[in-house]
N, C-alpha and C positions, 0 to 999 in steps of 0.2 A: 142800081140792082148793086154796083159797090155800097154805095151805103147802104144798102140793109143788110150786104154782105160784114161791115165793117162794125155794124150796129150790132151785130149778132155774135161775134167773134168778142163786143166788150161787154156784152149780157155775160159770157160763158167765161169769159176771164174774173169775171168779178169773183170777190171772193162771197158767199152765200150769208146772208143776216143771221148770225146765231142762233137769236132772239135771246127772250129770258131764260137764264140758268135752271136747270130741272131741279134744282139743290141750293136757296140763297142762305150763305152765311147769315149771320146777326151779325152786322160789322160793328153794334155800341160796345162799350165799354163793357156792359152788363150781361155781352153774348159770347162773353171767351169759352170756349168748349171743353169740355170734362176731358175727351180724347183730344187729339192733334197729331195728324199724322202727315208727312212730307214723303209724297211722293213722285215730287220731279224731282229729278236727280237722286242723291239717295236716300234711299228711302229708312225713313226713323221715328221710331212711334213717341208721342211723350201724354203720358198722363197715364201707363198703362205699369206693372210689373214686368221685368223682362224674364218672359219664360223657360221654362230648362230646355238642353239645348237640342233634346229628342224630339218636342213638339211644338219649338218654339218659328223655323223656318214657315213648316204647314201654316201656324195661326196668323201671321205675317203676307203670307200668300192669298189664303182667307180673308184675309181684315182686306187687304187692296181689293181683293174681286167682289165687294160688297162695298166698297166704298166707290168705287168705281159705276156698281152699278147702284144706284138710293134709288129704283125701282122696286128693285128686290132682286133675290137669288133663290131659287125653286133648288133644294138642299140636294133633286139628283142633277141639278147643275152645276150644285157647288162641288160634290162630288166626281164629276166625270174632269173636274178642270182643275184640281188637284192630286185626283188619280188616274190619268190618260189609259192606262192599262185595267180601270177596273176597280172595287171594291166593295166589300160585300155591305150591308145595309145597316149590322151590329155593327161595326167601322167605324161609318159614316155619322151614324146616329151618339156613336161614344163622341167621336170629334167634335161635332155639335155641340155639344153638352157639355164640354172640356173648353169648347170660343165661349157658350154662353159665361162660363165661371171665370174668364180668363178678363173678358173685356167687361164684366162685375154691371152695377149698378152706381147709376146718381143719387146726390148728398140726400132726395127723395123720396129713394127706393124704387125709383121704374129701372126695369130692365134697361140696357145699352143697347141688348138687343136678342131681338124674338122674331115670332112668325106673325104673320099679317095675314087676314082673311082669307085671301088667293093660297095661303102656301109657301108661300116667297119669304125666306129669310131676311127680316130688315134690320137698319141699323136707326139709334135711336139719332135724332139732332143734335145733339151733345156729345155727338164722335162725327170729326170733320177731318177733312183734307186740306189739303195747299192747295191743290187744284179745284174746288169749290171754292174757297176764298176767291185764286185770280178769275176763275167765273162770276164773280157777284163786283169783285171790285170795279170788271170789265165794264160787267153790266149799269153801276150805281154812276161808271164814268162819261158812259157813254147814252143812256139812256134814263140812269134815273136823278140822284141827286145834287150829279156834278155835269151834268149834260149843259143846265143853264148859265152853273157858277165858274171861270177858270180856275180860280184858286183852289176849290173843292176838286174837280178833276184832273187837275196836276198831281190834285196828291195821292188820288185814287190812284191811276196809272202809275206813279212813282212805286206806288206800297203793289201794282200785281206785279208789271217788270222784277221787282227783287225775288219775287217769287220763280222765277225764270232759271231755276243752278241748273239745267240739264238735260237731257233724257228723262222717259217717264220710268222711274225703276232703272237706274244708272247701273245700279251694282247687285241686278240681280241675278240671281245663280246661274249657271248654266242647265240645262233640261228642267227647270222649273218655270212656273208662267207661260207654258207655252198657248192657254189660254187666249193668249194676248196676240197671240198671232190671225184669231179669228174676230177683232176688235180694228173700233177706228181710230180707238180715243187719244192713240199714239197722231195720228193725223189732226185731230182733231186739238192737240196740247199742241203744234207745232203752228195751225193756223192761230189758235187763239193769243199765243204771244208775239206772232206778227200782227193782228191785229189789235194789241197792246201796243207798240213799239210806232204802228204808223198812225193809233191817235194820239200820243204822245207827240212823236214825231211833227204831228202837224198842228197840236198845239204852242211846240216853240216856235215852229217855223212863222207862224202868226203874232207869236209876243215875239219877234227879231230877235231870234234866242239858236239861232244853226248850228253851233257849238254842244249844244244841251241836246236838238234834236239827232246830230250823228251819235253821243253818246245813247241813246235809246235804241236807234237803230244797229247802233255796233253787236251789242248788246247781244238783239235778237238775230242778229244774225249767227252768231256764236251757237245758237239752237234752230235757227232752220236757214241754213245758207242755202236752201233751194229755193225758198219764195222770191221771184222776181222782181215781186212789187217793195221789198225793202230793199231792194240794189237799186230799183229805179227812185226811190226815195231819197238813197242816198243821194245819187248824183242833186239830187235838188236841194237837199242838204248841203252836199258838197260848195255846189254855184251862190247856194244864197251866203256863204261866208265869205265871198269873195277874194278866195285863195286857189288863184291856177295851178298849183303845182297841187295843190288837193284833189282839186277835181280830178285835175293828170292823171292820177296816180289815183284815183277809185275808179274813173273809167278803164285804167293801163287791168287792174286786178276782176274790175268786171268782166272785162274779154278774158281775157289768161283765164280764168275760171270760167266762163263757160267752153272757150275752147280745149279746155281740158277736159270737162264733160263729154263734149260731142267728138271729142276727137279731130276736130275741126271739119266735120263733115258738117256742121250745118250753121249759118251766120245765126246773126243774134233776135232777138225773136222781133217783128216789124217795130214793134212799140217802144221797144229798147231804143234801136236803132232811132227814133225817130226823135227820141227825146235826148240822147247824144249829138245828135244832129243840129239839135237846137241849143245847146247847152254850153255844145263844145266842137265848135263846125271842124276844125281842123285833126277832130279823134282818128277819121280815116286816114291821112296821112303819116301819123304818129305809128299808127297798124302797121301799111306802110315799109316804112323804115327800119321800124322792129323788126318786122316778118321778112 
């Protein structure tokens, strides 16, 4: 019974397989997008004219919503997201027309914004965001061209982690983007950044380079500080350096962080405790002396 329970817990703690991204970016030199938006960290749009101050905030918010829903967004859903208190159909339709004009057309004349067969507003593949690229890079590194080639895998994962510049739409104005509270994309981003760092750390540890593994994990922890998988891997990487002081400081930071989050009411997760017992048997004595 104990073994069955342990197996069940390990499955529950395991991060779900993200599968292939819903929209894959062409990563070849010829696949450079016409419009590129940075949504991870500070919002920035490259490839479009700067809209006027009156309409710019709504245009940027609408573009972000469409980029985060590559399957398309119904006009009513777009309107309810941009105007939570409601808006008339003529204002909505005029705004959609303005959005279409702002996004423009590709060199071949194809519109970058249109309405699909089931009435949803969609973006052309030439309009891309950094989250699209991040997902594609991770997929290629773990299940695509990099899965069987260590050099390619490292490059793809490095490029992916470099895109983790902070929270999603970090500078969004107060009172706007309220529709994000009904989304799971922010949590998905944290898991994705952690998955990238864990894959890169594992690659570096396998290659005998724990310092690079630590760098990757530290970068991810600035974005996803609550992910216990990152902390556990950080302990393994610190142990792999052979630097006892580094391992001790990492363990102390982990324990202090967890103590601060729980107010000392709960101990560390059993898996983390077991890992500390294995890598740093004296950690309990150190904590008793400190407390």
